[in-house]
C-alpha positions, 0 to 999 in steps of 0.5 A, spaced: 855 054 703 850 058 698 852 061 691 850 068 691 844 069 686 844 076 682 837 078 680 835 084 675 828 086 675 826 091 670 819 095 669 819 096 662 817 103 659 819 107 653 819 113 657 823 111 663 825 104 664 826 102 671 831 097 673 834 094 680 839 089 681 839 085 688 844 079 690 841 073 694 846 070 699 843 065 704 838 069 708 841 076 706 839 080 700 843 086 698 842 092 693 847 092 688 845 097 683 838 101 681 836 106 677 833 108 670 834 108 663 830 114 659 831 114 652 830 121 649 823 123 648 821 126 642 826 122 638 823 116 633 821 110 636 827 106 633 832 111 636 829 110 643 829 103 642 836 103 641 837 107 647 833 103 651 837 097 649 844 100 649 842 103 656 840 096 659 846 092 656 851 097 660 847 095 666 847 088 665 855 088 663 856 092 669 852 088 674 852 081 671 845 078 673 844 071 673 837 072 671 833 078 668 825 078 671 821 083 666 814 085 668 809 082 664 805 086 659 799 089 662 794 094 659 787 094 658 783 093 651 782 100 651 789 102 649 792 097 644 797 102 641 800 102 648 800 095 648 804 095 642 809 100 644 810 096 650 811 090 646 817 093 643 820 096 649 820 089 652 822 086 646 829 090 646 830 088 653 829 081 652 834 081 646 839 084 651 839 079 656 838 073 650 844 076 647 848 075 653 846 068 655 842 071 661 835 067 662 829 072 662 823 071 666 816 074 667 812 076 673 805 079 672 804 085 677 799 082 681 804 076 682 809 081 684 804 084 690 802 077 692 809 075 693 811 081 697 805 083 701 801 077 701 795 080 696 795 081 689 791 088 690 796 091 695 797 098 694 804 101 691 805 104 697 805 097 701 809 094 696 814 100 696 814 099 704 816 092 703 822 094 698 825 099 703 824 094 709 827 088 705 833 092 702 834 096 709 833 102 705 831 109 709 828 112 703 824 110 698 827 108 691 825 114 686 822 114 681 817 109 682 820 105 676 826 104 680 821 101 686 817 097 681 823 094 678 826 092 685 819 089 687 820 085 681 827 082 683 825 081 690 818 078 688 822 073 684 827 071 689 821 070 694 817 066 690 823 061 690 820 055 685 826 057 680 833 056 684 835 052 690 840 058 692 834 062 694 831 057 699 834 061 705 832 068 703 825 065 703 825 062 710 828 069 712 823 073 709 817 069 711 
């Protein structure tokens, strides 16, 4: 008998952070909760970071994930300020998990695409369709930040190198 594993995927941002919590139990994958944390635009950075932290803590407390998977930071060298601000957002998200003793993992966007679609250069639409298929959804998760967060959680479940509880999920997904 397998022990269920709850995976929380997070697509970090300062404006709209998407999250998605799935539960893997044997060959079944179920959506537990998904949504966004959207700090108030135009407020000082430290307030937005606090709102982001408090919002994700609330979700963690209600959904009780076993692991949190956050998308790796990606930006071109043309936009160093974006990288710095994203680093702040990722930092408070990691802190929220660490304060609760939840392991934090990271995945790059091309690894997420490869784990779900088989190609690191898959389109957002292809990834979104796979999220819908794997979770049995009739409609696409909205906004895109939610779909991206669910994709991160599902990719982590599909990679399977991290937890024996996911072996049946991998066999079923392939």
